[in-house]
N, C-alpha and C positions, 0 to 999 in steps of 0.2 A: 947636574950634581946628584950624586946618589943620596938615598935616604940617610945613610950613615954619615956622609959628609955634611949634609944639611943639619943633622943632629949636633955634630961637633961644632959647627959653625954657630949655631944658636947658643950652645953651651959656653963657648969661648966669649961670645958677646955679652951674655947675661951674667956670667959668674962674677966679674969684677963689680958690676953695679949691684949685685945681690949682696956682696960682702960689705959694700958701702951702706946698703939699706940695713944690714944687721947692726952696724955701728950707729946708724941713725936711730934705729929703734931703741937701742940701749940708751942713747942720749935722751930721747924723749922720756924714757922711764925715769932718768935722773931728774928731769925737769918736773915730772909728776910728783916725785918725792918732795920737791920744794913747794909744791902746791898744797900738800896735805894740810898745812896750817890754815889755809884759806877755806877749807871744807867746813869748819865750824862757823865761819863768818858767812858763808854762802851755801846753806844747805841745798842740795840739788846739783851742785857743781859736778860731783863724781858721776851722776847720771848722764850729764851732757857730754862729758869727755869722749867716750867711745863712739857715741853718735856723731859728734863733731868730726872726729877723725875719719870715721867711715864715709861721711858725706863728702869730705875733701877728696878721698879716693874716687868716689862715684862721679862726682861732677867733673873733676879735672882728668880722670882717666878717660872719660868720654871725649874731653877736648883733645887729649893726646891721641886717641884713636882716630878722631876726625883729621887731625893734622898729619898723622902718619899715613892715612889713606890718601890724603891730598898730595903728599910728597910722592908716594908710590905711583900715583896716576899722573903726575906731572902738573897737577892743578895748582899747587902752591910751591913757590920757590923757598929754599931753606935760608931765608934772610928776613930781617926785620924791615919791611917795606910795606906801603899801603897795598893791601890786597883784599878785595871785598869778601872773599870766602874766609880769609884769616880773621879779618876784623869782626865779621858776623859771629864766628865761632867763639872768639875771645869775649865779646860783649855778652853773648848768650851765657857763657860759662860764668862770667863775673856776676851777672844778674841772678843766675841760679845759685851760685855760691853764697851771695849775700842773703838772698831770700830764704834759702833753707837754713841759714844760720839764725835768722830771726824766728823761723818756725820752730827750731829746736828749742830756743829759750821759752817760747810760749807753751809748746806742748809739754815740755818738762814741768813747767810751773802748773799747768792744768792737771797732769797726771799725778803729781805729788799731792796736790790739794785734794783730788778725788780719792786718793789712797789714805788721806788724813795724816800724811807725813809732814814733818817740818820742812818748810821751803823758804828760800830767800824771796825778796820782793820781785815782782814781775819785771820791773824796770831794771833791776840789777842783773837778773839772768839774761834778759834781752840785750842789755848794754854790754855785758861780757861777750856774748855771742856775736853781736854786731861788730865790735871793735876787732875781735880775733878773726871774724869772717872777712872783713875788708882787707886787713893786713895780709892774711894767708892767701886770699885770692890774688893780690897783687904779686906776691912772691911766686906763688905756684904758677901763675900765667907766664910771667917772664922767665922764670927759672926752667920751667918745662919747655918752653919754646927754644930757649938758648941751648939747652942740652940736647933736645931732639934735632935741632938744626945742625949743631956741631957734630953730633954723631952721624947724622946722615951725610954731611959733607965728607966725613972721613970714612964712609963706606959701611957704617953700621946700619942694621935694619931697625928703624924706629919702633917697630912692633916689639922688639926684644927689650927696648929701653923704657917704654912708657910706664908699665906697671911698677917696676922698682923705683923709678924716678918720682912718680906721683906719690907712692907710699913713703918714701924717704923724706922728700921735701914736705909733704903733708904732716908726717909725724914730728919732724924736728921743728918746723916753723909753726905748725898748729899748736904745739905745746908751748913754745916760746912766746907766741903772741897771746895765747890764752893766759899765761902767767902775767904778761904785760897788761892785758885787759883787766885782769883781776885787780892788779895794782891801781890802774886808772880809775876803776869803779869804786874802789875803797877810798881813793883820795877825793873823788867827786861826791860820794854819797855821805 
């Protein structure tokens, strides 16, 4: 395959998912608009949102990269079945996703305290991050695997799909679950 043919192949595979990612980003912005009222109730919330969304991409982008490499090397089959490599990658990503969510809440709280800014209670920020982190982790793991496996089965290069899939699923479900977790913490607090 020539360089030109390879370029067009990548472009054809990536363009549709990038267009879906654009729509997902716009949807996430609409959800953020709904969260604005909660900013007064939970000072520090807006500080956590970009960090939360960025870490979803970092943690689950790494998972997608490992799965993609495993598929290319023939070490992982594109189906949901017990495979030690797959299970280890999923468990590590889940633990990293939950752990970093808690760290985001704690560091945000400490940073805002150090700056002398108004900040919500530590348990509120950590609670919001923990609930949103668990829920997005579940959706991102299964959504990412399903889309990568399906794409690979139909001849798509998973390396072209991982980035846009992680970004889109992370933005959409990250914002939805963050809105949900705010509601849960408001009800419980």
